PyMOL Python script that loads the backbone (N, CA, C, O; Angstrom):
from pymol import cmd

cmd.read_pdbstr("""\
ATOM      1  N   MET A   1      17.815  -3.845  13.624  1.00  0.00           N
ATOM      2  CA  MET A   1      17.141  -3.267  12.701  1.00  0.00           C
ATOM      3  C   MET A   1      16.532  -2.367  12.019  1.00  0.00           C
ATOM      4  O   MET A   1      15.479  -1.841  12.381  1.00  0.00           O
ATOM      5  N   GLU A   2      17.487  -1.965  10.378  1.00  0.00           N
ATOM      6  CA  GLU A   2      16.757  -0.063  10.702  1.00  0.00           C
ATOM      7  C   GLU A   2      15.707  -0.234   9.778  1.00  0.00           C
ATOM      8  O   GLU A   2      15.877  -1.219   9.061  1.00  0.00           O
ATOM      9  N   TYR A   3      14.514   0.506   9.528  1.00  0.00           N
ATOM     10  CA  TYR A   3      13.227  -0.013   9.085  1.00  0.00           C
ATOM     11  C   TYR A   3      14.113   1.812   7.595  1.00  0.00           C
ATOM     12  O   TYR A   3      14.567   2.954   7.525  1.00  0.00           O
ATOM     13  N   ASP A   4      13.742   0.665   6.931  1.00  0.00           N
ATOM     14  CA  ASP A   4      14.235   1.479   5.246  1.00  0.00           C
ATOM     15  C   ASP A   4      12.981   2.032   4.107  1.00  0.00           C
ATOM     16  O   ASP A   4      12.513   1.760   3.001  1.00  0.00           O
ATOM     17  N   SER A   5      12.793   3.229   5.522  1.00  0.00           N
ATOM     18  CA  SER A   5      11.253   3.563   4.417  1.00  0.00           C
ATOM     19  C   SER A   5      10.993   4.029   2.814  1.00  0.00           C
ATOM     20  O   SER A   5       9.970   4.090   2.132  1.00  0.00           O
ATOM     21  N   VAL A   6      12.446   4.334   2.535  1.00  0.00           N
ATOM     22  CA  VAL A   6      12.591   4.449   0.942  1.00  0.00           C
ATOM     23  C   VAL A   6      12.270   2.771   0.324  1.00  0.00           C
ATOM     24  O   VAL A   6      11.543   2.177  -0.472  1.00  0.00           O
ATOM     25  N   GLY A   7      13.228   2.563   1.186  1.00  0.00           N
ATOM     26  CA  GLY A   7      12.900   0.717  -0.420  1.00  0.00           C
ATOM     27  C   GLY A   7      11.077   0.044   0.159  1.00  0.00           C
ATOM     28  O   GLY A   7      10.555  -0.838  -0.524  1.00  0.00           O
ATOM     29  N   ASN A   8      10.583   0.415   0.999  1.00  0.00           N
ATOM     30  CA  ASN A   8       9.833  -0.718   1.223  1.00  0.00           C
ATOM     31  C   ASN A   8       8.453   0.237   0.742  1.00  0.00           C
ATOM     32  O   ASN A   8       7.441  -0.438   0.557  1.00  0.00           O
ATOM     33  N   LEU A   9       8.283   2.037   0.478  1.00  0.00           N
ATOM     34  CA  LEU A   9       7.778   2.863  -0.880  1.00  0.00           C
ATOM     35  C   LEU A   9       7.879   2.235  -1.751  1.00  0.00           C
ATOM     36  O   LEU A   9       6.951   1.465  -1.996  1.00  0.00           O
ATOM     37  N   ALA A  10       8.733   2.255  -2.394  1.00  0.00           N
ATOM     38  CA  ALA A  10       8.863   1.235  -3.342  1.00  0.00           C
ATOM     39  C   ALA A  10       8.447  -0.160  -3.710  1.00  0.00           C
ATOM     40  O   ALA A  10       8.013  -0.550  -4.794  1.00  0.00           O
ATOM     41  N   GLN A  11       8.697  -0.961  -2.405  1.00  0.00           N
ATOM     42  CA  GLN A  11       7.907  -1.680  -2.611  1.00  0.00           C
ATOM     43  C   GLN A  11       6.478  -2.310  -2.741  1.00  0.00           C
ATOM     44  O   GLN A  11       6.110  -3.363  -3.262  1.00  0.00           O
ATOM     45  N   VAL A  12       5.723  -1.204  -2.023  1.00  0.00           N
ATOM     46  CA  VAL A  12       5.199  -0.789  -1.811  1.00  0.00           C
ATOM     47  C   VAL A  12       4.128  -0.301  -3.240  1.00  0.00           C
ATOM     48  O   VAL A  12       3.048  -0.866  -3.414  1.00  0.00           O
ATOM     49  N   ARG A  13       4.558   0.652  -4.042  1.00  0.00           N
ATOM     50  CA  ARG A  13       4.317   0.645  -5.517  1.00  0.00           C
ATOM     51  C   ARG A  13       4.226  -0.557  -6.258  1.00  0.00           C
ATOM     52  O   ARG A  13       3.347  -1.313  -6.672  1.00  0.00           O
ATOM     53  N   ALA A  14       5.171  -0.477  -6.268  1.00  0.00           N
ATOM     54  CA  ALA A  14       5.125  -2.527  -7.268  1.00  0.00           C
ATOM     55  C   ALA A  14       3.572  -2.997  -7.254  1.00  0.00           C
ATOM     56  O   ALA A  14       2.646  -3.051  -8.064  1.00  0.00           O
ATOM     57  N   LEU A  15       3.917  -3.474  -5.138  1.00  0.00           N
ATOM     58  CA  LEU A  15       2.709  -4.570  -5.423  1.00  0.00           C
ATOM     59  C   LEU A  15       1.433  -3.803  -5.435  1.00  0.00           C
ATOM     60  O   LEU A  15       0.459  -4.420  -5.867  1.00  0.00           O
ATOM     61  N   ALA A  16       1.234  -2.465  -5.009  1.00  0.00           N
ATOM     62  CA  ALA A  16      -0.289  -2.045  -5.816  1.00  0.00           C
ATOM     63  C   ALA A  16       0.056  -1.912  -7.554  1.00  0.00           C
ATOM     64  O   ALA A  16      -0.861  -2.360  -8.243  1.00  0.00           O
ATOM     65  N   ILE A  17       0.715  -1.607  -7.984  1.00  0.00           N
ATOM     66  CA  ILE A  17       0.832  -1.391  -8.940  1.00  0.00           C
ATOM     67  C   ILE A  17       0.489  -2.928  -9.399  1.00  0.00           C
ATOM     68  O   ILE A  17      -0.552  -2.878 -10.054  1.00  0.00           O
ATOM     69  N   ASP A  18       0.832  -3.889  -9.330  1.00  0.00           N
ATOM     70  CA  ASP A  18       0.730  -5.373  -9.424  1.00  0.00           C
ATOM     71  C   ASP A  18      -0.825  -6.146  -9.294  1.00  0.00           C
ATOM     72  O   ASP A  18      -1.429  -6.987  -9.958  1.00  0.00           O
ATOM     73  N   THR A  19      -1.061  -5.457  -8.207  1.00  0.00           N
ATOM     74  CA  THR A  19      -2.273  -5.365  -7.748  1.00  0.00           C
ATOM     75  C   THR A  19      -3.619  -4.624  -8.579  1.00  0.00           C
ATOM     76  O   THR A  19      -4.828  -4.783  -8.412  1.00  0.00           O
ATOM     77  N   PHE A  20      -3.022  -3.944  -9.328  1.00  0.00           N
ATOM     78  CA  PHE A  20      -4.158  -3.187  -9.915  1.00  0.00           C
ATOM     79  C   PHE A  20      -4.611  -2.878 -11.519  1.00  0.00           C
ATOM     80  O   PHE A  20      -5.474  -2.317 -12.194  1.00  0.00           O
ATOM     81  N   GLY A  21      -2.941  -3.947 -11.643  1.00  0.00           N
ATOM     82  CA  GLY A  21      -2.563  -4.197 -13.183  1.00  0.00           C
ATOM     83  C   GLY A  21      -2.565  -2.357 -14.087  1.00  0.00           C
ATOM     84  O   GLY A  21      -2.950  -2.220 -15.248  1.00  0.00           O
ATOM     85  N   SER A  22      -1.991  -1.037 -13.105  1.00  0.00           N
ATOM     86  CA  SER A  22      -2.483   0.203 -14.002  1.00  0.00           C
ATOM     87  C   SER A  22      -1.460   0.635 -12.742  1.00  0.00           C
ATOM     88  O   SER A  22      -1.651   0.315 -11.569  1.00  0.00           O
ATOM     89  N   GLU A  23      -0.215   1.516 -13.290  1.00  0.00           N
ATOM     90  CA  GLU A  23       0.320   3.099 -12.464  1.00  0.00           C
ATOM     91  C   GLU A  23      -0.321   3.334 -12.020  1.00  0.00           C
ATOM     92  O   GLU A  23      -0.455   3.004 -10.842  1.00  0.00           O
ATOM     93  N   SER A  24      -1.682   4.529 -13.071  1.00  0.00           N
ATOM     94  CA  SER A  24      -2.384   5.187 -12.345  1.00  0.00           C
ATOM     95  C   SER A  24      -3.366   5.225 -11.576  1.00  0.00           C
ATOM     96  O   SER A  24      -3.820   6.199 -10.977  1.00  0.00           O
ATOM     97  N   VAL A  25      -3.892   3.618 -11.581  1.00  0.00           N
ATOM     98  CA  VAL A  25      -4.213   3.269 -10.532  1.00  0.00           C
ATOM     99  C   VAL A  25      -4.450   3.147  -8.612  1.00  0.00           C
ATOM    100  O   VAL A  25      -5.280   3.192  -7.704  1.00  0.00           O
ATOM    101  N   ALA A  26      -2.306   2.881  -9.107  1.00  0.00           N
ATOM    102  CA  ALA A  26      -2.329   2.563  -7.978  1.00  0.00           C
ATOM    103  C   ALA A  26      -2.000   3.320  -7.156  1.00  0.00           C
ATOM    104  O   ALA A  26      -2.092   3.293  -5.929  1.00  0.00           O
ATOM    105  N   GLU A  27      -1.416   4.351  -8.161  1.00  0.00           N
ATOM    106  CA  GLU A  27      -0.812   5.933  -7.432  1.00  0.00           C
ATOM    107  C   GLU A  27      -1.586   6.664  -7.215  1.00  0.00           C
ATOM    108  O   GLU A  27      -1.259   7.730  -6.694  1.00  0.00           O
ATOM    109  N   SER A  28      -3.092   6.357  -7.566  1.00  0.00           N
ATOM    110  CA  SER A  28      -4.311   7.346  -7.223  1.00  0.00           C
ATOM    111  C   SER A  28      -5.105   6.517  -5.530  1.00  0.00           C
ATOM    112  O   SER A  28      -5.764   7.200  -4.745  1.00  0.00           O
ATOM    113  N   TRP A  29      -4.809   4.904  -5.295  1.00  0.00           N
ATOM    114  CA  TRP A  29      -5.090   4.788  -5.013  1.00  0.00           C
ATOM    115  C   TRP A  29      -3.571   4.793  -3.061  1.00  0.00           C
ATOM    116  O   TRP A  29      -3.585   4.468  -1.873  1.00  0.00           O
ATOM    117  N   LEU A  30      -3.115   5.087  -3.562  1.00  0.00           N
ATOM    118  CA  LEU A  30      -2.039   4.901  -2.466  1.00  0.00           C
ATOM    119  C   LEU A  30      -2.081   6.384  -2.281  1.00  0.00           C
ATOM    120  O   LEU A  30      -1.256   6.769  -1.453  1.00  0.00           O
ATOM    121  N   ASN A  31      -2.711   7.195  -2.747  1.00  0.00           N
ATOM    122  CA  ASN A  31      -2.426   8.827  -2.431  1.00  0.00           C
ATOM    123  C   ASN A  31      -3.703   9.500  -2.002  1.00  0.00           C
ATOM    124  O   ASN A  31      -3.611  10.680  -1.665  1.00  0.00           O
ATOM    125  N   GLN A  32      -4.953   8.879  -1.964  1.00  0.00           N
ATOM    126  CA  GLN A  32      -5.830   8.105  -1.530  1.00  0.00           C
ATOM    127  C   GLN A  32      -6.665   8.262   0.088  1.00  0.00           C
ATOM    128  O   GLN A  32      -6.078   7.390   0.729  1.00  0.00           O
ATOM    129  N   TYR A  33      -7.335   8.675   0.715  1.00  0.00           N
ATOM    130  CA  TYR A  33      -7.507   8.751   2.200  1.00  0.00           C
ATOM    131  C   TYR A  33      -8.298   7.271   2.264  1.00  0.00           C
ATOM    132  O   TYR A  33      -9.103   6.994   1.375  1.00  0.00           O
ATOM    133  N   HIS A  34      -8.009   6.267   3.445  1.00  0.00           N
ATOM    134  CA  HIS A  34      -8.194   4.746   3.615  1.00  0.00           C
ATOM    135  C   HIS A  34      -8.590   4.915   4.199  1.00  0.00           C
ATOM    136  O   HIS A  34      -8.011   5.711   4.938  1.00  0.00           O
ATOM    137  N   ASP A  35     -10.048   4.451   4.689  1.00  0.00           N
ATOM    138  CA  ASP A  35     -10.880   4.208   5.880  1.00  0.00           C
ATOM    139  C   ASP A  35     -10.174   3.153   6.366  1.00  0.00           C
ATOM    140  O   ASP A  35      -9.323   3.099   5.478  1.00  0.00           O
ATOM    141  N   LEU A  36     -10.066   2.814   6.655  1.00  0.00           N
ATOM    142  CA  LEU A  36      -8.997   1.310   7.595  1.00  0.00           C
ATOM    143  C   LEU A  36      -7.858   1.920   7.841  1.00  0.00           C
ATOM    144  O   LEU A  36      -7.360   2.040   8.961  1.00  0.00           O
ATOM    145  N   LEU A  37      -7.282   2.433   6.544  1.00  0.00           N
ATOM    146  CA  LEU A  37      -5.895   2.756   7.318  1.00  0.00           C
ATOM    147  C   LEU A  37      -5.875   4.307   8.452  1.00  0.00           C
ATOM    148  O   LEU A  37      -5.159   4.467   9.440  1.00  0.00           O
ATOM    149  N   GLY A  38      -7.102   5.451   7.776  1.00  0.00           N
ATOM    150  CA  GLY A  38      -7.348   7.087   8.723  1.00  0.00           C
ATOM    151  C   GLY A  38      -5.985   7.472   8.299  1.00  0.00           C
ATOM    152  O   GLY A  38      -5.218   8.074   9.050  1.00  0.00           O
ATOM    153  N   ALA A  39      -5.636   7.062   6.879  1.00  0.00           N
ATOM    154  CA  ALA A  39      -4.493   7.920   6.115  1.00  0.00           C
ATOM    155  C   ALA A  39      -4.747   7.625   4.332  1.00  0.00           C
ATOM    156  O   ALA A  39      -5.452   6.720   3.885  1.00  0.00           O
ATOM    157  N   ALA A  40      -4.278   8.244   3.826  1.00  0.00           N
ATOM    158  CA  ALA A  40      -3.595   7.458   2.755  1.00  0.00           C
ATOM    159  C   ALA A  40      -2.774   6.389   2.976  1.00  0.00           C
ATOM    160  O   ALA A  40      -2.107   6.444   4.009  1.00  0.00           O
ATOM    161  N   PRO A  41      -2.661   5.521   2.340  1.00  0.00           N
ATOM    162  CA  PRO A  41      -1.519   4.550   2.106  1.00  0.00           C
ATOM    163  C   PRO A  41       0.020   4.642   1.840  1.00  0.00           C
ATOM    164  O   PRO A  41       0.836   3.836   2.288  1.00  0.00           O
ATOM    165  N   ILE A  42       0.350   5.844   0.967  1.00  0.00           N
ATOM    166  CA  ILE A  42       1.402   6.134   1.534  1.00  0.00           C
ATOM    167  C   ILE A  42       2.074   6.819   2.315  1.00  0.00           C
ATOM    168  O   ILE A  42       3.287   6.993   2.426  1.00  0.00           O
ATOM    169  N   VAL A  43       1.301   7.158   2.794  1.00  0.00           N
ATOM    170  CA  VAL A  43       1.764   8.105   5.110  1.00  0.00           C
ATOM    171  C   VAL A  43       1.973   6.962   5.186  1.00  0.00           C
ATOM    172  O   VAL A  43       3.176   6.794   4.985  1.00  0.00           O
ATOM    173  N   VAL A  44       1.133   5.403   5.494  1.00  0.00           N
ATOM    174  CA  VAL A  44       1.192   4.955   6.573  1.00  0.00           C
ATOM    175  C   VAL A  44       2.447   3.784   6.187  1.00  0.00           C
ATOM    176  O   VAL A  44       3.082   3.035   6.929  1.00  0.00           O
ATOM    177  N   ALA A  45       2.492   3.984   4.718  1.00  0.00           N
ATOM    178  CA  ALA A  45       3.575   2.418   4.488  1.00  0.00           C
ATOM    179  C   ALA A  45       5.191   3.282   4.782  1.00  0.00           C
ATOM    180  O   ALA A  45       6.303   2.800   4.566  1.00  0.00           O
ATOM    181  N   GLU A  46       4.869   4.718   5.347  1.00  0.00           N
ATOM    182  CA  GLU A  46       6.278   5.215   6.053  1.00  0.00           C
ATOM    183  C   GLU A  46       6.456   4.759   7.729  1.00  0.00           C
ATOM    184  O   GLU A  46       7.143   5.285   8.605  1.00  0.00           O
ATOM    185  N   SER A  47       5.553   3.573   7.783  1.00  0.00           N
ATOM    186  CA  SER A  47       6.343   2.759   9.149  1.00  0.00           C
ATOM    187  C   SER A  47       6.193   1.538   8.643  1.00  0.00           C
ATOM    188  O   SER A  47       5.693   1.154   7.586  1.00  0.00           O
ATOM    189  N   SER A  48       6.923   0.711   9.952  1.00  0.00           N
ATOM    190  CA  SER A  48       6.869  -0.778   9.251  1.00  0.00           C
ATOM    191  C   SER A  48       6.125  -1.437   9.386  1.00  0.00           C
ATOM    192  O   SER A  48       6.285  -2.377   8.608  1.00  0.00           O
ATOM    193  N   SER A  49       4.677  -1.634  10.402  1.00  0.00           N
ATOM    194  CA  SER A  49       3.844  -1.568  11.158  1.00  0.00           C
ATOM    195  C   SER A  49       2.602  -1.546   9.864  1.00  0.00           C
ATOM    196  O   SER A  49       1.973  -2.457   9.327  1.00  0.00           O
ATOM    197  N   GLY A  50       2.603  -0.208   9.695  1.00  0.00           N
ATOM    198  CA  GLY A  50       1.832   0.418   8.388  1.00  0.00           C
ATOM    199  C   GLY A  50       2.040  -0.279   6.984  1.00  0.00           C
ATOM    200  O   GLY A  50       1.603   0.358   6.026  1.00  0.00           O
ATOM    201  N   LEU A  51       2.578  -1.362   6.751  1.00  0.00           N
ATOM    202  CA  LEU A  51       3.079  -1.058   5.855  1.00  0.00           C
ATOM    203  C   LEU A  51       3.042  -2.937   5.828  1.00  0.00           C
ATOM    204  O   LEU A  51       3.096  -3.451   4.711  1.00  0.00           O
ATOM    205  N   VAL A  52       2.969  -3.708   6.849  1.00  0.00           N
ATOM    206  CA  VAL A  52       2.790  -4.448   6.795  1.00  0.00           C
ATOM    207  C   VAL A  52       0.401  -5.135   6.670  1.00  0.00           C
ATOM    208  O   VAL A  52      -0.246  -6.142   6.383  1.00  0.00           O
ATOM    209  N   GLU A  53       0.040  -2.976   7.346  1.00  0.00           N
ATOM    210  CA  GLU A  53      -1.217  -3.192   6.822  1.00  0.00           C
ATOM    211  C   GLU A  53      -1.451  -2.639   5.922  1.00  0.00           C
ATOM    212  O   GLU A  53      -2.513  -2.035   6.075  1.00  0.00           O
ATOM    213  N   ILE A  54      -0.926  -2.453   4.772  1.00  0.00           N
ATOM    214  CA  ILE A  54      -1.108  -2.462   3.106  1.00  0.00           C
ATOM    215  C   ILE A  54      -1.232  -3.325   2.673  1.00  0.00           C
ATOM    216  O   ILE A  54      -2.326  -3.730   2.282  1.00  0.00           O
ATOM    217  N   GLN A  55       0.349  -4.237   2.526  1.00  0.00           N
ATOM    218  CA  GLN A  55       0.448  -5.558   2.450  1.00  0.00           C
ATOM    219  C   GLN A  55      -0.733  -6.533   1.958  1.00  0.00           C
ATOM    220  O   GLN A  55      -1.058  -6.973   0.855  1.00  0.00           O
ATOM    221  N   LYS A  56      -1.484  -6.748   3.932  1.00  0.00           N
ATOM    222  CA  LYS A  56      -2.390  -7.335   3.667  1.00  0.00           C
ATOM    223  C   LYS A  56      -3.844  -6.513   3.485  1.00  0.00           C
ATOM    224  O   LYS A  56      -4.767  -7.080   4.070  1.00  0.00           O
ATOM    225  N   ILE A  57      -4.173  -5.422   2.860  1.00  0.00           N
ATOM    226  CA  ILE A  57      -5.503  -4.607   1.981  1.00  0.00           C
ATOM    227  C   ILE A  57      -5.417  -4.884   0.919  1.00  0.00           C
ATOM    228  O   ILE A  57      -6.292  -5.044   0.068  1.00  0.00           O
ATOM    229  N   LEU A  58      -3.585  -5.025   0.837  1.00  0.00           N
ATOM    230  CA  LEU A  58      -3.248  -5.685  -1.132  1.00  0.00           C
ATOM    231  C   LEU A  58      -3.782  -6.506  -1.770  1.00  0.00           C
ATOM    232  O   LEU A  58      -4.325  -6.610  -2.870  1.00  0.00           O
ATOM    233  N   SER A  59      -3.361  -7.615  -0.182  1.00  0.00           N
ATOM    234  CA  SER A  59      -3.660  -8.637  -0.793  1.00  0.00           C
ATOM    235  C   SER A  59      -5.042  -9.172  -0.623  1.00  0.00           C
ATOM    236  O   SER A  59      -5.409 -10.214  -1.167  1.00  0.00           O
ATOM    237  N   ALA A  60      -5.781  -8.459   0.124  1.00  0.00           N
ATOM    238  CA  ALA A  60      -7.238  -9.227   0.254  1.00  0.00           C
ATOM    239  C   ALA A  60      -7.948  -8.262  -1.505  1.00  0.00           C
ATOM    240  O   ALA A  60      -8.838  -8.679  -2.246  1.00  0.00           O
ATOM    241  N   ILE A  61      -7.288  -7.213  -1.623  1.00  0.00           N
ATOM    242  CA  ILE A  61      -7.934  -6.753  -2.991  1.00  0.00           C
ATOM    243  C   ILE A  61      -7.060  -8.438  -4.018  1.00  0.00           C
ATOM    244  O   ILE A  61      -7.633  -9.297  -4.688  1.00  0.00           O
ATOM    245  N   SER A  62      -6.502  -8.378  -3.897  1.00  0.00           N
ATOM    246  CA  SER A  62      -5.644  -9.524  -5.256  1.00  0.00           C
ATOM    247  C   SER A  62      -6.088 -10.604  -5.100  1.00  0.00           C
ATOM    248  O   SER A  62      -5.636 -11.464  -5.856  1.00  0.00           O
ATOM    249  N   TYR A  63      -7.134 -11.030  -4.086  1.00  0.00           N
ATOM    250  CA  TYR A  63      -7.386 -12.039  -3.464  1.00  0.00           C
ATOM    251  C   TYR A  63      -9.616 -12.123  -3.658  1.00  0.00           C
ATOM    252  O   TYR A  63     -10.495 -12.967  -3.482  1.00  0.00           O
ATOM    253  N   GLY A  64      -9.535 -10.871  -4.041  1.00  0.00           N
ATOM    254  CA  GLY A  64     -11.801 -11.038  -4.334  1.00  0.00           C
ATOM    255  C   GLY A  64     -11.720 -10.598  -2.357  1.00  0.00           C
ATOM    256  O   GLY A  64     -12.839 -10.504  -1.853  1.00  0.00           O
ATOM    257  N   GLY A  65     -10.865 -10.431  -1.665  1.00  0.00           N
ATOM    258  CA  GLY A  65     -11.058  -9.754  -0.587  1.00  0.00           C
ATOM    259  C   GLY A  65     -12.219  -7.651  -0.925  1.00  0.00           C
ATOM    260  O   GLY A  65     -12.489  -6.810  -1.783  1.00  0.00           O
ATOM    261  N   VAL A  66     -12.377  -7.959   0.345  1.00  0.00           N
ATOM    262  CA  VAL A  66     -13.116  -5.958  -0.312  1.00  0.00           C
ATOM    263  C   VAL A  66     -12.436  -5.711   1.029  1.00  0.00           C
ATOM    264  O   VAL A  66     -12.551  -6.176   2.163  1.00  0.00           O
ATOM    265  N   ALA A  67     -11.271  -4.290   0.118  1.00  0.00           N
ATOM    266  CA  ALA A  67     -10.204  -3.154   1.327  1.00  0.00           C
ATOM    267  C   ALA A  67     -10.456  -1.874   0.231  1.00  0.00           C
ATOM    268  O   ALA A  67      -9.978  -0.763   0.458  1.00  0.00           O
TER     269      ALA A  67
END
""", "prot")
cmd.dss("prot")
cmd.show_as("cartoon", "prot")
cmd.util.cbc("prot")
cmd.orient("prot")
């Protein structure tokens, strides 16, 4: 199975917008260095394993976790 980085980046953006309720806040979060990821989430999302980590973090934020 081929990894679809463009489709997955769109998915990450949509999930971030849902999580933060604002496109501008989501874009800011996606482009800012994140300590747990060691890079900006948008960069990490380019790999399939990075995408999974970002989904976990956004889920934790959505449900009251700290990330």
